[in-house]
C-alpha positions, 0 to 999 in steps of 0.5 A: 500500500501507499500512504500519500501525504500532502502537507499544505501551508495555508495563510491564516485568513484563508484557513477556515474557508480552506478547512471547509473546502477540504472536508466538504469538497476536495477530500470527498472528490479524492475519495470518490475516485475509488483509489483510496481506502481512507484519509486523515486530516491533521494540523501540523504542530509548530505553526509556519510563519504567516499561516497554518500547516496541515497534512492530509494523508490518504491510504491507497488500496494498492500500488496499481491503484495509486499509479492510476490515480496519479495518471488519471485523477490527480492532474485535474484535482490538483489543477482545481485546487490551484485555481481556487487557492493559488498561493493562499495554500501551497502543497508539498506531496510525499509518496510513502510506500507502507512497509508494515502496519498494525494496531495495538492489542489493548488501547489505553486512554488518558482516563485510565 
């Protein structure tokens, strides 16, 4: 599997509108391609100068599925993103092949 990480620096004034757009429009559009099993939207600690930084992580179903997404879907989605946000939201993409994943057997909470 592939973890597709997009780190985005968003100017402070645009952050509320950008978050709404990501949750209600862009992320659902990416998931609707059928190439990813899930996503996570995170805020990166340690704010960037003049803005806030976020990471969106998608887990692709397979290498082949990710390749197909990159060739057939990503160019249009990235173009739409750039048209809407321009320099107000600058993205850096990282492709991380997933070597191993697991879950804790017993989940601890802060309350325990």
